[in-house]
N, C-alpha and C positions, 0 to 999 in steps of 0.2 A: 413527519419521517412522509417520505415517498417510496412505493411499494416497489418490487422489482424490477416491476415493465418497469419505468424512469429509464433503472438501470441496464437495465437488459437494452434498450433504444439506448442508451448511449454511447454501454460499450459496444455496442454491430456501431453507430454511427461514426463514434475513433477507430475503435482496431479490428474491425467487424471479424467478431470475437462476441459468441452467444455466453453467456451463465455456464451454461454445462462444456461447450469446448472449456471455457475459464480452467471448471473444477479438473475435469480431465490432464490440464496439462500439469497442473496443483497438481493432481495425487500423483504423477508419476517422479517428481523432487526432480530440486539437483538445481543448477544455476538457471535453466529453459524458466524453470517453476516461480525463482524468487525473483527474474525478470519478468517478467513477464507479470506476478503478482502487483509487482513494486507500476510497471506499466501501467492495469490496471485504474490501483490508488491515486495516481499522479492526476490521469488520466481524469477518473471521477470529482477528482479533487478539482479542478482545471474547468467541471462543467458546474460545479456544484457546494460546491467542499465538503463539510459532513453528514453536508445528509446525502449524499449523495455514501461516500464512504466507509460511515459506522457499517451501515447495511450492509453494504458489501461484504467489509473486516466478517462480519457477523454469518454470511451463509457463504464466507470461502476459508478460512483460513488452516481450519480444525481437514481440511481437506488436501493438507500441505502434509507429507511426511515431517514427523517430529526436530527431524535435525535439520530440515527446513524451512520451519516452521521459528528454530533456533537460530538457527543464520541470517533471521532475517529483524528477527527479534532485535539481535548482538547489533546489527545494519542498522536498527528504526535510532536504535542508543545513539549509536554512533553523531546520527545525526544531529540527535537534537542535542545531544554534546555540541557540538563546533561548529551550531546554530548559535545556546548560549551563549561560548564564551566571543564569537564573534559580537554579538548584543556587547556584552559587557564591553570588551574593547572600544568599539562607537560611546557607549556612553564614560567612559577610563577610568570604569571600576578598576580594580583590581584585579586578576585572573591571580587562584591559583591553581599551583601542580598539581 
């Protein structure tokens, strides 16, 4: 698993954002925090998959206010459910409602 330094470098390169700046945005909560968290996760995923995303989430998720964490979790579940439904439709398996 790469160190936080590699994650920091990738965030700076991709988004011009340090971990400290990200945590500050996350601590404020709300739409901007949710959007920025997802943006960080996406850029880290593209750079190195779970090797970057997992330590990033471990280091930052709890800096989000409780309500923001709950909203993000609901959105992530929605993304997973939609992706599963798309895969089921591709394979021709019946989709339960």
